[in-house]
Each structure stands twice: as C-alpha cells, then as structure tokens.
C-alpha positions as CSV (number, residue, x, y, z in Angstrom):
1,M,106.8,132.9,105.6
2,V,108.3,136.0,107.0
3,T,109.8,135.2,110.5
4,D,111.2,138.5,111.8
5,L,108.1,140.7,111.9
6,P,105.7,141.3,114.8
7,L,102.9,139.1,113.5
8,A,105.1,136.3,112.2
9,G,103.4,133.0,113.1
10,V,99.9,134.5,113.0
11,T,97.6,133.0,110.4
12,V,94.6,135.0,109.1
13,V,91.9,133.6,106.9
14,S,89.8,136.1,105.1
15,L,86.5,135.7,103.3
16,E,86.9,139.1,101.7
17,Q,85.9,141.2,98.8
18,A,86.1,144.9,97.7
19,V,87.9,147.2,100.2
20,A,87.1,147.1,103.9
21,A,88.3,143.6,104.8
22,P,91.1,143.5,102.3
23,Y,92.5,146.8,103.7
24,A,92.4,145.3,107.3
25,T,94.1,142.1,106.3
26,R,96.7,143.7,104.1
27,Q,97.9,145.7,107.1
28,L,98.1,142.5,109.0
29,A,100.2,141.0,106.2
30,D,102.4,144.1,106.2
31,L,103.3,143.1,109.8
32,G,104.2,139.5,108.9
33,A,100.9,137.7,109.3
34,R,100.2,134.9,106.9
35,V,97.0,136.0,105.1
36,I,95.0,133.3,103.2
37,K,92.5,135.1,101.0
38,V,89.5,132.9,100.1
39,E,88.1,133.8,96.7
40,R,85.5,132.5,94.3
41,P,86.8,130.0,91.7
42,G,87.3,131.7,88.4
43,A,86.8,135.5,88.8
44,G,87.9,135.7,92.4
45,D,87.3,138.9,94.5
46,F,85.1,141.1,92.3
47,A,87.4,144.0,93.0
48,R,89.8,142.4,90.6
49,G,87.5,143.5,87.8
50,Y,87.1,147.2,88.9
51,D,89.5,148.4,86.2
52,E,92.6,147.1,84.3
53,T,94.9,150.1,84.7
54,V,97.9,148.5,86.6
55,H,99.5,146.1,84.1
56,G,96.1,144.8,83.3
57,Q,94.9,144.6,86.9
58,S,92.6,146.6,89.1
59,S,94.2,149.6,90.9
60,Y,92.1,148.8,93.9
61,F,93.2,145.2,94.0
62,V,97.0,145.7,93.7
63,W,96.7,148.3,96.5
64,L,94.9,146.1,98.9
65,N,96.2,142.6,98.3
66,R,99.9,142.4,98.4
67,S,101.6,139.7,100.5
68,K,98.6,137.4,100.5
69,E,97.9,133.8,99.4
70,S,94.9,133.2,97.2
71,L,92.8,130.1,97.9
72,T,89.8,129.5,95.7
73,L,86.8,127.8,97.2
74,D,83.2,127.4,96.2
75,L,81.6,127.9,99.6
76,K,78.2,127.0,98.2
77,T,79.4,123.4,98.2
78,A,79.7,121.2,101.2
79,E,83.2,120.2,100.2
80,G,84.3,123.8,99.9
81,Q,83.0,124.5,103.4
82,Q,84.7,121.5,104.8
83,I,88.1,122.6,103.3
84,L,87.5,126.0,104.8
85,R,87.0,124.4,108.2
86,E,90.2,122.5,107.8
87,V,92.1,125.7,107.0
88,L,90.6,127.4,110.0
89,A,91.8,124.6,112.3
90,D,95.3,126.2,112.5
91,A,94.2,129.8,112.0
92,D,94.3,132.6,114.5
93,V,91.9,135.0,112.9
94,L,88.9,134.8,110.5
95,V,87.9,138.1,108.8
96,Q,84.8,138.3,106.7
97,N,82.8,141.0,104.9
98,L,80.5,138.8,102.8
99,G,76.8,139.7,102.3
100,P,74.6,140.0,105.4
101,G,74.1,136.6,107.1
102,A,76.2,134.6,104.6
103,T,78.6,133.1,107.1
104,G,75.8,132.3,109.6
105,R,73.9,130.4,106.9
106,M,77.0,128.2,106.3
107,G,77.4,127.5,110.1
108,L,80.5,129.7,110.1
109,G,79.2,132.5,112.3
110,A,81.2,133.7,115.4
111,D,79.0,131.7,117.8
112,D,79.3,128.5,115.7
113,L,83.0,128.8,115.4
114,A,83.4,129.5,119.1
115,L,82.3,125.9,119.7
116,T,84.4,124.2,117.0
117,H,87.4,126.5,116.9
118,P,87.7,128.0,120.3
119,R,91.0,129.8,119.7
120,L,89.8,131.5,116.6
121,I,89.2,135.3,116.7
122,V,86.3,136.1,114.3
123,C,86.0,139.6,112.8
124,D,82.8,140.4,111.1
125,I,82.6,143.6,108.9
126,S,79.2,144.7,107.8
127,G,77.4,147.7,106.4
128,Y,75.1,148.6,109.3
129,G,75.9,146.0,112.0
130,G,75.2,142.4,112.4
131,D,71.9,143.1,114.3
132,G,69.5,146.0,114.4
133,P,67.0,147.3,112.0
134,W,69.4,147.6,109.0
135,Q,71.4,144.4,109.3
136,T,70.3,143.1,105.9
137,R,70.6,146.4,104.0
138,K,73.3,146.7,101.3
139,A,75.9,149.3,102.1
140,Y,78.2,150.6,99.4
141,D,80.7,153.3,100.2
142,L,78.9,156.2,98.6
143,L,75.6,155.2,100.2
144,V,77.2,155.1,103.6
145,Q,78.8,158.6,103.0
146,A,75.2,159.8,102.4
147,E,73.7,158.1,105.5
148,A,76.5,159.2,107.8
149,G,76.1,162.9,106.8
150,L,79.4,163.2,105.0
151,L,77.8,164.5,101.8
152,S,76.0,167.2,103.8
153,V,79.3,168.8,104.6
154,T,81.4,168.0,101.5
155,G,81.3,170.0,98.3
156,A,80.6,173.6,97.4
157,P,77.7,175.7,98.6
158,G,75.6,174.8,95.6
159,E,76.8,171.3,94.9
160,V,77.2,168.2,97.0
161,A,80.4,166.1,96.4
162,K,81.4,162.7,97.5
163,A,84.8,162.1,99.0
164,G,87.3,161.1,96.3
165,I,88.3,157.9,98.0
166,S,86.3,155.0,99.7
167,V,86.4,156.6,103.1
168,A,83.7,154.4,104.7
169,D,85.4,151.2,103.6
170,I,88.8,152.6,104.7
171,A,87.5,153.7,108.1
172,A,86.0,150.2,108.7
173,G,89.2,148.5,107.6
174,T,91.2,150.7,109.9
175,F,89.0,149.9,112.9
176,A,89.0,146.2,112.0
177,F,92.8,146.2,111.9
178,S,93.2,147.8,115.3
179,G,90.4,145.6,116.7
180,I,92.1,142.5,115.5
181,L,95.4,143.6,117.1
182,T,93.5,144.2,120.4
183,A,91.9,140.8,120.2
184,L,95.2,139.1,119.6
185,Y,96.8,140.9,122.5
186,T,93.8,140.0,124.8
187,R,94.1,136.4,123.8
188,A,97.9,136.4,124.4
189,V,97.7,138.1,127.8
190,T,94.4,136.7,129.3
191,G,93.6,133.6,127.1
192,K,90.2,135.0,126.4
193,V,89.0,134.9,122.8
194,R,86.7,137.8,121.8
195,A,84.9,138.1,118.6
196,L,84.6,141.6,117.1
197,S,82.3,143.3,114.7
198,I,82.7,146.6,112.7
199,S,80.2,148.4,110.5
200,L,81.0,150.8,107.7
201,F,78.2,153.1,108.9
202,E,79.4,153.3,112.5
203,S,83.0,153.7,111.5
204,L,82.2,156.7,109.3
205,A,79.8,158.1,112.0
206,E,82.8,158.1,114.4
207,W,84.9,160.1,111.8
208,M,82.0,162.6,111.6
209,G,82.4,163.5,115.3
210,S,83.4,167.1,114.9
211,P,80.6,168.3,112.5
212,A,78.1,166.1,114.4
213,Y,79.0,167.9,117.7
214,Y,79.1,171.3,116.0
215,S,75.6,170.7,114.7
216,R,74.1,169.1,117.8
217,Y,75.3,171.8,120.2
218,G,75.8,174.8,117.9
219,G,72.3,174.6,116.4
220,A,73.4,174.5,112.8
221,S,75.2,172.1,110.5
222,P,78.5,173.2,109.1
223,L,78.2,174.6,105.6
224,R,79.6,173.0,102.5
225,T,82.6,175.3,101.8
226,G,84.5,173.6,99.0
227,A,88.2,173.3,99.8
228,R,87.8,175.8,102.7
229,H,87.5,174.7,106.3
230,A,83.9,175.0,107.4
231,T,84.7,176.4,110.9
232,I,88.1,178.0,110.7
233,A,89.3,181.0,108.6
234,P,91.4,181.7,106.8
235,Y,91.9,178.1,105.9
236,G,91.8,177.0,102.3
237,P,93.1,177.7,98.8
238,F,94.2,181.2,97.6
239,T,95.3,182.1,94.0
240,A,98.6,183.9,93.7
241,G,99.6,186.5,91.1
242,D,100.8,183.8,88.6
243,G,97.6,181.8,88.9
244,G,99.2,179.1,91.1
245,V,97.2,178.0,94.1
246,V,98.5,177.8,97.7
247,L,96.5,176.6,100.6
248,L,97.1,178.4,103.9
249,A,95.8,177.5,107.3
250,I,95.5,179.8,110.3
251,Q,94.9,177.8,113.4
252,N,95.8,180.2,116.2
253,D,96.4,183.8,117.2
254,R,100.1,183.6,116.7
255,E,99.7,182.5,113.0
256,W,97.0,185.2,112.5
257,R,99.5,187.8,113.7
258,N,102.2,186.4,111.5
259,L,100.0,186.5,108.5
260,C,98.9,190.1,109.0
261,A,102.4,191.4,109.8
262,G,104.7,189.1,107.8
263,I,102.7,188.4,104.6
264,L,100.0,191.0,104.2
265,N,101.9,194.0,105.8
266,R,98.6,194.9,107.4
267,P,99.3,194.7,111.2
268,E,96.1,196.7,111.9
269,L,94.0,193.7,110.9
270,V,95.3,191.8,114.0
271,D,92.9,193.7,116.3
272,D,90.2,194.5,113.7
273,P,86.9,193.5,115.5
274,R,85.8,191.7,112.3
275,F,88.8,189.4,112.4
276,N,90.4,189.4,115.8
277,A,88.8,186.0,116.7
278,N,88.3,182.9,114.6
279,S,84.5,183.1,115.0
280,G,84.6,186.6,113.5
281,R,86.9,185.6,110.7
282,V,84.5,182.8,109.8
283,A,81.5,185.2,109.9
284,N,83.3,187.7,107.7
285,R,85.1,185.1,105.6
286,D,84.3,186.6,102.2
287,E,85.6,190.0,103.1
288,L,88.7,188.6,104.7
289,E,89.5,186.3,101.7
290,K,89.2,189.3,99.3
291,I,91.7,191.2,101.4
292,I,94.1,188.3,101.3
293,T,93.6,187.5,97.6
294,D,94.1,191.1,96.6
295,D,97.3,191.4,98.6
296,I,99.0,188.2,97.5
297,Q,98.8,189.1,93.8
298,R,102.3,190.6,94.1
299,F,103.6,187.1,94.8
300,G,104.0,184.0,92.6
301,A,102.8,180.8,94.1
302,D,106.3,179.5,94.9
303,E,107.3,182.8,96.5
304,L,104.1,182.9,98.6
305,A,104.6,179.4,99.8
306,A,108.2,180.2,100.8
307,R,107.1,183.3,102.6
308,L,104.4,181.5,104.5
309,E,106.9,178.8,105.5
310,E,109.3,181.5,106.7
311,S,106.5,183.0,108.8
312,A,105.7,179.7,110.4
313,I,102.3,179.6,108.7
314,A,101.0,176.2,107.7
315,N,100.7,175.9,103.9
316,A,100.4,173.4,101.1
317,R,100.2,173.1,97.3
318,M,97.2,171.5,95.6
319,N,99.0,168.5,94.1
320,T,97.8,166.1,91.4
321,M,98.2,162.3,91.7
322,A,101.2,162.6,89.4
323,Q,102.7,165.1,91.8
324,L,102.0,162.9,94.8
325,W,103.8,160.0,93.1
326,E,106.9,162.3,92.7
327,H,106.5,164.0,96.1
328,P,109.9,165.0,97.6
329,V,108.9,163.7,101.1
330,L,108.1,160.2,99.8
331,A,111.3,160.2,97.7
332,G,113.5,161.8,100.4
333,R,112.3,159.3,103.1
334,E,112.7,156.4,100.7
335,R,109.1,155.2,101.1
336,W,108.8,153.4,97.8
337,R,109.3,149.6,97.3
338,E,108.9,147.3,94.3
339,V,106.1,144.6,94.5
340,E,105.5,141.8,92.1
341,T,102.1,141.4,90.6
342,P,100.8,138.8,88.0
343,G,101.2,141.5,85.4
344,G,104.6,142.9,86.3
345,V,106.5,144.8,88.9
346,I,104.8,147.9,90.5
347,E,105.9,150.5,93.0
348,A,104.2,150.5,96.3
349,L,104.3,152.7,99.4
350,L,105.5,151.4,102.7
351,P,102.9,151.3,105.4
352,P,102.6,154.7,107.2
353,T,103.5,153.2,110.6
354,T,107.2,152.6,110.9
355,L,108.5,150.3,113.6
356,R,112.1,151.1,114.3
357,G,114.4,148.3,113.1
358,V,111.5,146.5,111.2
359,E,111.0,146.5,107.4
360,A,107.4,145.9,106.5
361,H,106.6,142.7,104.4
362,M,106.0,143.8,100.8
363,G,105.2,140.5,99.1
364,P,103.6,139.8,95.8
365,V,100.0,140.4,94.8
366,P,98.5,136.9,94.1
367,A,96.8,135.6,91.0
368,V,93.4,134.0,91.5
369,G,93.8,130.7,93.2
370,Q,97.6,130.9,92.9
371,H,98.1,129.1,96.2
372,S,95.2,126.7,96.2
373,A,97.2,123.6,95.4
374,A,99.9,124.4,98.0
375,I,97.4,125.1,100.8
376,L,95.5,121.9,100.0
377,A,98.8,119.9,100.0
378,E,99.4,121.3,103.5
379,L,96.1,119.9,104.6
380,G,97.2,116.5,103.3
381,R,95.3,116.4,100.1
382,S,96.9,114.3,97.3
383,E,97.6,115.6,93.8
384,P,94.8,113.5,92.3
385,D,92.3,114.8,94.9
386,I,93.4,118.4,94.2
387,A,92.9,117.8,90.5
388,R,89.4,116.3,91.2
389,L,88.5,119.4,93.3
390,R,89.6,121.7,90.5
391,G,87.7,119.7,87.9
392,A,84.6,119.8,90.0
393,G,84.8,123.6,90.4
394,V,85.3,123.4,94.2
395,I,88.6,125.2,93.9
C-alpha cells in the first residue's frame, strides 16, 4: 500500500462497471487510496470486453482501472454478500453504479449500511437519480447526452453529432470524486457521515449551464455550428493557404483589434458596425469568416499560428490522437509514466491535478480476480475455504 500520498490509509470498495464509478475510484487510487474493485466471477467488469486494442485489453478498462485490486464475488449468493459485508467492515467508502435498486435489494443500500457500518460513506451513482420518476430507467452515455440537450447544440447545422467521449459518465465520475473527498473531509472534521448520490443526467445538465441559460433568457437555443463557437465569433477553424487548419479564438476587444491590425492588415474593420461588437460578429459570421479566410491564404498554417501567437491571439491546431500522444506539452512537462497491465506495459498520463511534492500512484491494472485470494486471506479465510469458494463460483 502507498503510504506517502494524501489518501493513504483510506479504503474504498467499489461495486463498479463501465465508466462513471471506475473514473471516480481511479482518481481516489491516484491519491493513494486502496481501491478494492468488486467484479463478477469470470468476465468481470463488462468494460473489460469493450475492445482488445491495448495488449489484448480494453482501452476503456486500462484507462480507468490502474492501481486497483480486483476481488471477484457473486453477489447473487448469500455467501458472496457476506464476504462483501466483511470487506466493508474496515472500509471508509463504498461506491456503486450497479443497476437501479440492485444494492437495495441486497440490503446494501445507504440506509441499511448506516445501521451496520456507521462509519462507511456510501456513494450511489445512477442514471437519473435514486428517486423520482425515472429512477428505474436505463441511462447509457449517448442517451443522457440526448436527454440533457447536448446533442441539440453539438454537430453541424444539418447534422447532429454526439460528443466523441463519454461526457455524461465522465461528468458523473468527476462529481462523485469531489463529493467523496467532501464527505471524507466532513467525517474527519465533524464526525458526521453523509451518504451521497450523483446522477449522470444531473451531472451533464450542470455542464449544459451556459447554453441552457442562453436559451432560457435569450429566447432561442444556440445553433449547431460545427467546430465554431455558437455565441462568439470569430472562434473556430480556418484553412490557411497550404490547406492546414488553424483554430483562432477572439474573446475580447483587444484580441479583435490585434487580429484586424496585426494579422489581416485591415484596421478599418475594428470599428466596422457589422463587427465592432461580438453580437454583430456572430450575426455576420459568414461574411466575417470569408474576409478572414480570403486574407490568410497568403500564410501557411505554421506561419499563421506563429503570427497569431505573436499577436497574443489564442490559437490551436486540430490534432489527431497520434499528435496528442506526441504533444510537446506532455513530453516537455514529463507527464507520461509506465503502468503494468496483464498484457504488458503501457504508457499512462499523470492525473491533471499536480500536488507539489507528491507523485501520483500509478499502479498496475489488475486481472479479473487477481487479488481475491489475498483479500480473503486478510479476512481470515483459509486456503481450503478459498478453494471451496472458487470451486463454487462464489469468487
């Protein structure tokens, strides 16, 4: 066990699958918590089977499950549930994102555990909340993107597009992580143990705050504008003379003046009534973008990006995943580490939050049930008993 990290000594048990709960608990493991991942005997977390691209393992799984211990339990058996209760006896946190009502049916809901495990912080992650009209409804990431309105503002004018990553799951996992830290702090300072619950839908609804307010009080929903910003202009991709694409972003009047004078050599545009305010630039976006695109044909993409940087105008290149992997910021800041997996060593990024003087825990990705015998031995189970449990399919 890691002993020099902020959460060293904290034990987290997680009945987790897919993305939301594993993302929350991996962040706890990064900070030194012991995370015991409870999986189904045999196949384990179904996210293990999403693909086989990383040394024969799922790209999702290796991303989300480093530094954890894998304990297999058949929670449909009384003996499996009893073992789980024994594991929880010394745990600080239980995280679960099983199907709606699953833990309650096993007598492992937050209210039940408050009576039997009064120091245990219980974190429930659901699709649409543990109560309310949609508490039993299935909630996969894309479905939640649709319900939360994300699809209405994502894509091009004639085509809806989903976000390219599991944003609803990641949002919920992020809120679960911060909520668990809050609950641990509250328990440490006041002695009070508070259960917490997070839903994918409400997490993504929170992230939709800006377009929601824009629509509610502006009278119209933001348009789908492809890679352009829906309510700021010019803000999006522009093709230079060599065919390369550069994104530029004008956020204020100073940047607008710098663009007109330093890049376009068109200072008269600064006070042009069509463009002298962001609202006008958005209303006349097509005309403005044609002016910019025609002018920048004299530059290659590299030169344009350099000139934008010299003029203190925010800009970026439209990188591929391969280019992200080789990005000079990640290399220059030494953000990559090696992590063991059952199929071989992989590279993994350090967590984005850097605590001065602390190196994040970057432990191995476990095989299914890799730690079952060791954890059961900690509980006092003998080798013959462990063999019996394995033969019966309990572990």
